[in-house]
C-alpha positions in Angstrom: 66.0 35.9 37.4 63.7 32.9 37.6 64.4 30.0 35.3 62.0 29.5 32.4 59.8 26.5 33.1 58.7 26.4 29.5 61.8 24.5 28.3 62.3 21.5 26.2 64.4 18.8 27.8 65.7 15.4 26.5 66.0 12.2 28.6 66.1 8.5 28.2 62.8 6.8 28.8 64.6 4.2 31.0 65.6 7.0 33.5 63.3 7.3 36.5 60.6 9.9 36.0 61.2 13.1 37.8 58.7 15.8 39.0 60.8 18.3 37.0 60.0 16.5 33.7 56.7 18.2 33.2 54.9 16.7 30.2 56.6 13.4 29.2 56.4 12.5 25.5 58.0 9.4 24.0 59.2 10.3 20.5 60.3 6.9 19.3 58.6 4.9 16.6 59.1 1.6 18.4 58.1 0.9 22.0 61.2 0.6 24.3 62.2 -3.0 25.0 61.6 -4.3 28.5 59.7 -1.2 29.7 56.0 -1.4 30.8 53.7 1.4 29.9 53.0 2.0 33.6 56.7 2.3 34.4 57.3 4.8 31.6 54.8 7.3 33.1 54.1 8.9 29.8 51.7 11.7 29.0 51.9 10.8 25.3 53.6 8.5 22.8 54.1 10.4 19.5 55.3 7.9 16.9 54.6 10.3 14.0 57.3 12.7 15.0 60.0 10.0 14.9 62.2 9.5 11.9 60.9 7.3 9.1 61.8 3.6 9.2 63.9 4.1 6.0 65.9 7.0 7.6 66.3 5.2 10.9 67.6 2.0 9.2 69.9 4.0 6.9 71.4 5.9 9.9 71.9 2.8 12.1 73.3 5.1 14.8 76.6 5.4 12.9 78.2 8.5 14.4 79.9 9.3 11.1 76.4 9.6 9.5 74.9 11.9 12.2 75.2 15.2 10.5 73.6 13.9 7.3 71.0 12.1 9.4 70.1 15.3 11.2 69.8 17.1 7.9 67.5 14.4 6.4 65.4 14.3 9.6 64.9 18.0 9.7 63.7 17.7 6.1 61.2 15.0 7.2 60.0 17.3 10.0 59.4 20.1 7.5 57.0 18.0 5.6 53.2 18.2 6.3 53.0 15.4 8.8 56.2 16.4 10.6 55.1 20.1 10.8 51.9 19.1 12.4 53.7 16.9 15.0 56.2 19.7 15.8 53.3 22.2 16.1 51.6 19.9 18.6 54.8 19.5 20.6 55.2 23.3 20.6 51.7 23.6 22.1 52.6 21.1 24.8 55.8 23.0 25.5 53.9 26.3 25.7 52.0 25.1 28.8 55.1 24.1 30.8 58.2 22.1 30.7 58.3 19.4 28.0 60.5 16.3 28.2 61.1 14.4 25.0 61.9 10.8 25.8 63.8 8.2 23.7 65.2 4.7 24.3 68.3 5.5 22.3 71.5 4.8 24.2 73.5 7.6 22.5 71.1 10.4 23.1 73.5 13.1 21.9 73.6 11.5 18.4 69.9 10.5 18.4 66.9 12.0 16.6 65.6 13.4 19.9 68.3 16.1 20.1 67.5 17.2 16.6 63.8 17.2 17.4 64.3 19.2 20.6 66.3 21.8 18.5 63.5 22.0 15.9 60.9 22.5 18.6 62.9 25.1 20.4 63.5 27.0 17.2 59.8 26.8 16.3 58.9 28.2 19.7 61.5 30.9 19.4 63.1 29.7 22.6 66.8 29.9 23.4 68.6 26.6 22.9 
């Protein structure tokens, strides 16, 4: 069976762009340090879907806080602005592979994995 190309992937924005990335969307509120816009090769920068400054500062990438952070971030995404941003990402994913990009070093405990899960669920795709 052919692999579904309408998938949602997660990568670091510092990794070299790949043809398999499909649509590349940076989902961080802040621009990545030391990276030019040309080198990023983005299709979009969606600041609105990132965690609020308050939540980001509270979390501070403390692994012990990740589960509560994920719960709070999902709640933010369920609010009006977050729902709209997730809906737009779902539309992008519906037309092909979507790669969500972040500058976060610990991707597995970053907002991007929570966001990818929310987008997959909203699309009804398998995680």
